[in-house]
C-alpha positions as CSV (number, residue, x, y, z in Angstrom):
1,S,33.1,-44.9,18.4
2,R,29.5,-44.4,18.3
3,G,27.5,-42.3,21.1
4,K,28.4,-38.6,22.4
5,P,30.7,-36.1,21.3
6,K,34.5,-36.5,22.5
7,T,37.2,-34.3,22.6
8,V,40.1,-35.6,20.5
9,R,43.5,-34.8,20.1
10,L,44.8,-34.9,16.6
11,Q,48.2,-35.5,15.6
12,L,49.3,-35.9,11.7
13,T,52.5,-37.7,10.6
14,E,53.5,-38.3,6.9
15,E,51.9,-41.3,6.6
16,S,48.6,-41.2,9.0
17,I,46.3,-39.5,11.2
18,T,46.1,-40.3,14.8
19,W,43.9,-39.2,17.4
20,R,43.7,-40.2,20.8
21,T,40.0,-39.7,23.0
22,E,40.3,-36.8,26.0
23,T,37.9,-36.7,28.9
24,R,38.3,-34.7,32.2
25,R,37.4,-35.9,35.4
26,K,37.4,-34.4,38.9
27,N,39.9,-34.9,41.3
28,A,38.7,-36.0,45.1
29,S,38.5,-32.1,46.4
30,G,36.3,-31.1,43.1
31,Q,38.5,-28.6,41.5
32,N,41.1,-29.1,39.1
33,K,40.0,-31.7,36.1
34,E,42.9,-34.8,35.6
35,I,43.0,-35.1,31.7
36,K,42.5,-39.0,30.7
37,L,44.0,-40.1,27.3
38,G,41.4,-42.9,25.9
39,K,42.5,-45.4,22.9
40,L,45.3,-44.4,20.1
41,H,43.8,-44.6,16.7
42,S,45.3,-44.5,13.3
43,V,44.1,-44.1,9.7
44,A,46.7,-44.6,7.1
45,L,46.4,-41.3,4.6
46,N,46.1,-43.2,1.6
47,N,43.5,-44.5,3.0
48,I,41.3,-41.4,3.6
49,M,39.2,-40.7,0.1
50,Y,38.6,-37.0,1.4
51,V,37.4,-34.1,3.1
52,D,33.1,-33.0,3.8
53,V,32.9,-30.3,4.8
54,G,30.0,-29.8,7.1
55,K,27.3,-31.9,8.8
56,Q,26.8,-34.8,5.9
57,T,27.5,-38.1,7.7
58,T,24.6,-40.1,9.4
59,A,26.4,-39.4,12.8
60,L,26.7,-35.7,12.3
61,R,23.2,-35.1,11.7
62,R,21.7,-37.3,14.1
63,H,19.5,-35.1,16.3
64,E,21.8,-35.0,19.4
65,N,24.0,-33.2,17.4
66,S,21.4,-30.9,16.2
67,S,23.0,-28.0,18.5
68,V,26.6,-28.2,16.9
69,P,26.6,-25.0,14.3
70,E,27.1,-26.7,10.6
71,S,30.0,-24.5,10.2
72,L,32.2,-26.0,13.1
73,C,32.0,-29.9,11.3
74,F,34.0,-32.0,9.0
75,S,34.3,-35.3,8.2
76,L,37.4,-38.1,7.0
77,L,36.0,-40.2,5.0
78,T,37.7,-43.7,4.3
79,K,35.8,-47.2,2.8
80,E,35.2,-47.9,6.1
81,G,33.6,-45.2,7.8
82,S,33.9,-41.2,8.8
83,L,36.0,-39.2,11.2
84,D,33.5,-36.5,12.7
85,L,35.1,-33.9,13.7
86,E,34.0,-30.2,15.5
87,A,36.3,-27.6,15.1
88,N,35.8,-24.6,17.6
89,S,35.7,-22.1,15.6
90,P,34.5,-21.8,11.4
91,R,38.2,-20.4,10.9
92,E,39.1,-23.4,12.6
93,R,37.6,-25.9,10.4
94,D,38.0,-23.8,7.3
95,A,42.0,-24.0,8.0
96,L,42.3,-27.6,8.8
97,V,40.0,-28.7,5.6
98,G,42.2,-27.2,3.4
99,S,45.1,-28.5,5.3
100,F,43.9,-32.0,5.0
101,S,42.7,-31.2,1.1
102,L,45.9,-30.3,0.9
103,V,47.6,-33.0,2.1
104,L,45.1,-35.7,0.8
105,D,45.4,-34.5,-2.9
106,D,49.4,-34.6,-2.3
107,V,48.8,-38.4,-1.3
108,H,46.2,-39.2,-3.6
109,A,48.4,-37.9,-6.6
110,K,51.2,-39.5,-5.7
111,N,49.0,-42.9,-5.7
112,W,47.8,-42.3,-8.9
113,R,51.3,-41.7,-10.5
114,D,52.2,-44.8,-9.3
115,I,48.7,-46.8,-10.4
116,Y,49.4,-45.2,-14.5
117,R,52.5,-45.6,-14.5
118,A,52.2,-49.3,-14.1
119,S,49.7,-49.7,-16.4
120,N,50.7,-46.8,-19.0
121,E,47.1,-47.5,-21.0
122,M,44.9,-44.3,-19.8
123,P,46.4,-40.9,-21.0
124,S,46.7,-38.4,-18.1
125,S,47.3,-34.3,-17.8
126,F,50.9,-34.6,-16.6
127,D,51.5,-36.4,-20.1
128,E,51.1,-36.0,-23.1
129,Y,48.4,-38.0,-25.2
130,D,49.2,-39.4,-28.9
131,E,45.9,-39.4,-30.4
132,E,46.6,-41.1,-33.7
133,N,48.1,-43.5,-31.6
134,G,45.2,-43.7,-28.7
135,V,48.1,-43.5,-25.8
136,G,49.9,-41.8,-23.4
137,V,53.5,-40.2,-23.9
138,Q,55.8,-39.1,-21.3
139,R,57.7,-36.1,-21.7
């Protein structure tokens, strides 16, 4: 959602990423903080096109986010929009970007292979290409 940055809890499953916002509230005595979880959101992994590193999206480039270091930022991009995230450290950001990239490469490789095998008209790096006849040949 638009607005101020929020703390989120991410969960990666085999088929999707889910997240909830997290807000902390002081109790009646004003000391201990209660954690209130927001609505559950979900995006199927095959709907996430790629991971952008740094402040690449309009939301992360907004003035109110100018104090957030670019080295902590990354975004998961879908056709509908982006999930913009800030890690706790550059090391954590790099680990998350690497992990999401590996997962998405695997998800999209499976999708591409399914699409390719259904058409049989395009060569691919995992198949041999028969230049004489202009078709892919599966091994």
